[in-house]
N, CA and C atoms as a LAMMPS dump frame, in Angstrom:
ITEM: TIMESTEP
0
ITEM: NUMBER OF ATOMS
216
ITEM: BOX BOUNDS ff ff ff
-5.0000000000000000e+02 5.0000000000000000e+02
-5.0000000000000000e+02 5.0000000000000000e+02
-5.0000000000000000e+02 5.0000000000000000e+02
ITEM: ATOMS id mol type element x y z
1 1 1 N 96.099 -426.537 185.808
2 1 2 C 95.305 -425.679 184.945
3 1 3 C 95.391 -424.239 185.473
4 2 1 N 95.615 -423.309 184.593
5 2 2 C 95.719 -421.896 184.945
6 2 3 C 94.331 -421.302 185.161
7 3 1 N 94.281 -420.219 185.962
8 3 2 C 93.003 -419.548 186.201
9 3 3 C 92.376 -419.067 184.891
10 4 1 N 93.188 -418.574 183.979
11 4 2 C 92.652 -418.095 182.695
12 4 3 C 91.933 -419.222 181.954
13 5 1 N 92.489 -420.428 182.026
14 5 2 C 91.849 -421.577 181.379
15 5 3 C 90.521 -421.916 182.046
16 6 1 N 90.503 -421.853 183.367
17 6 2 C 89.27 -422.152 184.106
18 6 3 C 88.202 -421.11 183.784
19 7 1 N 88.609 -419.836 183.774
20 7 2 C 87.661 -418.764 183.458
21 7 3 C 87.121 -418.925 182.047
22 8 1 N 88.003 -419.242 181.1
23 8 2 C 87.572 -419.428 179.712
24 8 3 C 86.599 -420.594 179.589
25 9 1 N 86.911 -421.7 180.275
26 9 2 C 86.029 -422.874 180.212
27 9 3 C 84.655 -422.56 180.807
28 10 1 N 84.661 -421.885 181.962
29 10 2 C 83.394 -421.537 182.604
30 10 3 C 82.606 -420.533 181.762
31 11 1 N 83.295 -419.546 181.204
32 11 2 C 82.607 -418.541 180.372
33 11 3 C 82.037 -419.19 179.113
34 12 1 N 82.734 -420.174 178.58
35 12 2 C 82.278 -420.849 177.366
36 12 3 C 80.972 -421.602 177.594
37 13 1 N 80.719 -421.985 178.849
38 13 2 C 79.492 -422.729 179.137
39 13 3 C 78.287 -421.805 179.342
40 14 1 N 78.526 -420.493 179.345
41 14 2 C 77.444 -419.528 179.55
42 14 3 C 76.802 -419.125 178.229
43 15 1 N 75.559 -418.642 178.286
44 15 2 C 74.944 -418.094 177.082
45 15 3 C 75.72 -416.858 176.619
46 16 1 N 75.602 -416.513 175.355
47 16 2 C 76.355 -415.413 174.76
48 16 3 C 76.176 -414.095 175.526
49 17 1 N 74.953 -413.803 175.97
50 17 2 C 74.705 -412.545 176.685
51 17 3 C 75.512 -412.497 177.981
52 18 1 N 75.62 -413.636 178.655
53 18 2 C 76.381 -413.695 179.906
54 18 3 C 77.884 -413.627 179.636
55 19 1 N 78.33 -414.153 178.509
56 19 2 C 79.735 -414.047 178.137
57 19 3 C 80.126 -412.58 177.945
58 20 1 N 79.211 -411.81 177.373
59 20 2 C 79.453 -410.373 177.201
60 20 3 C 79.579 -409.706 178.571
61 21 1 N 78.75 -410.119 179.531
62 21 2 C 78.841 -409.568 180.885
63 21 3 C 80.184 -409.903 181.525
64 22 1 N 80.681 -411.111 181.278
65 22 2 C 81.989 -411.498 181.814
66 22 3 C 83.071 -410.583 181.241
67 23 1 N 83.002 -410.32 179.95
68 23 2 C 83.975 -409.418 179.327
69 23 3 C 83.863 -408.007 179.898
70 24 1 N 82.637 -407.535 180.128
71 24 2 C 82.454 -406.216 180.735
72 24 3 C 83.068 -406.178 182.132
73 25 1 N 82.888 -407.248 182.886
74 25 2 C 83.434 -407.306 184.236
75 25 3 C 84.965 -407.304 184.208
76 26 1 N 85.531 -408.021 183.259
77 26 2 C 86.995 -408.03 183.119
78 26 3 C 87.495 -406.634 182.777
79 27 1 N 86.793 -405.934 181.892
80 27 2 C 87.173 -404.554 181.551
81 27 3 C 87.09 -403.651 182.778
82 28 1 N 86.05 -403.843 183.591
83 28 2 C 85.9 -403.072 184.824
84 28 3 C 87.079 -403.313 185.76
85 29 1 N 87.451 -404.576 185.955
86 29 2 C 88.558 -404.899 186.838
87 29 3 C 89.873 -404.305 186.345
88 30 1 N 90.103 -404.368 185.039
89 30 2 C 91.332 -403.811 184.479
90 30 3 C 91.369 -402.301 184.641
91 31 1 N 90.232 -401.644 184.452
92 31 2 C 90.164 -400.197 184.617
93 31 3 C 90.432 -399.814 186.067
94 32 1 N 89.814 -400.531 186.996
95 32 2 C 90.01 -400.251 188.42
96 32 3 C 91.464 -400.49 188.819
97 33 1 N 92.072 -401.528 188.279
98 33 2 C 93.465 -401.824 188.592
99 33 3 C 94.379 -400.719 188.072
100 34 1 N 94.114 -400.216 186.874
101 34 2 C 94.972 -399.164 186.324
102 34 3 C 94.818 -397.878 187.119
103 35 1 N 93.617 -397.58 187.589
104 35 2 C 93.415 -396.38 188.409
105 35 3 C 94.113 -396.52 189.746
106 36 1 N 94.044 -397.683 190.347
107 36 2 C 94.696 -397.929 191.63
108 36 3 C 96.199 -397.83 191.474
109 37 1 N 96.726 -398.33 190.396
110 37 2 C 98.164 -398.262 190.157
111 37 3 C 98.65 -396.841 190.05
112 38 1 N 97.866 -395.981 189.389
113 38 2 C 98.247 -394.585 189.264
114 38 3 C 98.208 -393.892 190.618
115 39 1 N 97.221 -394.218 191.43
116 39 2 C 97.073 -393.547 192.716
117 39 3 C 98.145 -393.969 193.701
118 40 1 N 98.763 -395.138 193.497
119 40 2 C 99.732 -395.612 194.466
120 40 3 C 101.141 -395.08 194.213
121 41 1 N 101.327 -394.281 193.152
122 41 2 C 102.63 -393.703 192.887
123 41 3 C 102.886 -392.623 193.928
124 42 1 N 103.981 -392.738 194.69
125 42 2 C 104.231 -391.749 195.738
126 42 3 C 104.478 -390.364 195.147
127 43 1 N 103.952 -389.375 195.821
128 43 2 C 104.144 -387.999 195.392
129 43 3 C 105.447 -387.474 195.988
130 44 1 N 106.057 -386.531 195.29
131 44 2 C 107.25 -385.899 195.834
132 44 3 C 106.821 -384.866 196.871
133 45 1 N 107.751 -384.449 197.691
134 45 2 C 107.456 -383.433 198.705
135 45 3 C 106.998 -382.146 198.034
136 46 1 N 107.62 -381.804 196.907
137 46 2 C 107.23 -380.589 196.184
138 46 3 C 105.776 -380.662 195.724
139 47 1 N 105.355 -381.836 195.226
140 47 2 C 103.973 -382.002 194.77
141 47 3 C 102.998 -381.902 195.941
142 48 1 N 103.357 -382.478 197.067
143 48 2 C 102.49 -382.427 198.25
144 48 3 C 102.369 -380.996 198.758
145 49 1 N 103.512 -380.294 198.845
146 49 2 C 103.482 -378.906 199.306
147 49 3 C 102.688 -378.027 198.347
148 50 1 N 102.843 -378.239 197.051
149 50 2 C 102.087 -377.459 196.069
150 50 3 C 100.591 -377.716 196.205
151 51 1 N 100.217 -378.952 196.469
152 51 2 C 98.808 -379.287 196.655
153 51 3 C 98.223 -378.509 197.824
154 52 1 N 98.901 -378.523 198.967
155 52 2 C 98.367 -377.848 200.147
156 52 3 C 98.454 -376.324 200.04
157 53 1 N 99.446 -375.802 199.316
158 53 2 C 99.525 -374.35 199.105
159 53 3 C 98.32 -373.844 198.333
160 54 1 N 97.739 -374.683 197.49
161 54 2 C 96.603 -374.255 196.677
162 54 3 C 95.384 -373.912 197.521
163 55 1 N 95.339 -374.372 198.777
164 55 2 C 94.2 -374.081 199.649
165 55 3 C 94.31 -372.72 200.327
166 56 1 N 95.522 -372.174 200.409
167 56 2 C 95.757 -370.851 200.977
168 56 3 C 95.121 -370.693 202.353
169 57 1 N 95.393 -371.637 203.244
170 57 2 C 94.888 -371.605 204.61
171 57 3 C 96.092 -371.595 205.548
172 58 1 N 96.098 -370.662 206.483
173 58 2 C 97.187 -370.576 207.444
174 58 3 C 96.934 -371.561 208.58
175 59 1 N 97.735 -372.596 208.656
176 59 2 C 97.6 -373.598 209.711
177 59 3 C 98.788 -373.546 210.67
178 60 1 N 99.519 -372.443 210.672
179 60 2 C 100.729 -372.367 211.492
180 60 3 C 100.415 -372.45 212.978
181 61 1 N 99.249 -371.982 213.429
182 61 2 C 98.921 -372.029 214.84
183 61 3 C 98.069 -373.227 215.227
184 62 1 N 97.849 -374.135 214.298
185 62 2 C 96.972 -375.269 214.566
186 62 3 C 97.678 -376.318 215.413
187 63 1 N 96.968 -376.846 216.406
188 63 2 C 97.491 -377.95 217.214
189 63 3 C 96.412 -379.036 217.26
190 64 1 N 96.793 -380.225 216.853
191 64 2 C 95.841 -381.335 216.842
192 64 3 C 95.594 -381.801 218.266
193 65 1 N 94.311 -381.934 218.621
194 65 2 C 93.933 -382.414 219.951
195 65 3 C 93.139 -383.72 219.757
196 66 1 N 93.784 -384.838 220.033
197 66 2 C 93.17 -386.149 219.809
198 66 3 C 91.899 -386.331 220.635
199 67 1 N 91.911 -385.881 221.881
200 67 2 C 90.739 -386.034 222.741
201 67 3 C 89.552 -385.251 222.187
202 68 1 N 89.803 -384.039 221.719
203 68 2 C 88.74 -383.238 221.145
204 68 3 C 88.192 -383.88 219.868
205 69 1 N 89.074 -384.39 219.049
206 69 2 C 88.652 -385.047 217.809
207 69 3 C 87.821 -386.301 218.101
208 70 1 N 88.213 -387.079 219.083
209 70 2 C 87.466 -388.287 219.423
210 70 3 C 86.155 -387.997 220.103
211 71 1 N 86.033 -386.822 220.717
212 71 2 C 84.788 -386.46 221.403
213 71 3 C 83.674 -386.127 220.418
214 72 1 N 84.027 -385.833 219.193
215 72 2 C 83.032 -385.452 218.198
216 72 3 C 82.274 -386.614 217.746
């Protein structure tokens, strides 16, 4: 038996108001999945550089200090 069949059988045993909630939950999951799929598309180097250029901050002299960061 497929999961869709099990879900349908279980949803069919619920009152109508709860069946509507199941449909709302399915819509929520599909929406979240579509948003996650869009976010996982890798950006090109040009897109990444353009994103950081928009901040207009000079970080040329910045040096990351792990010990200092962990001390915070």
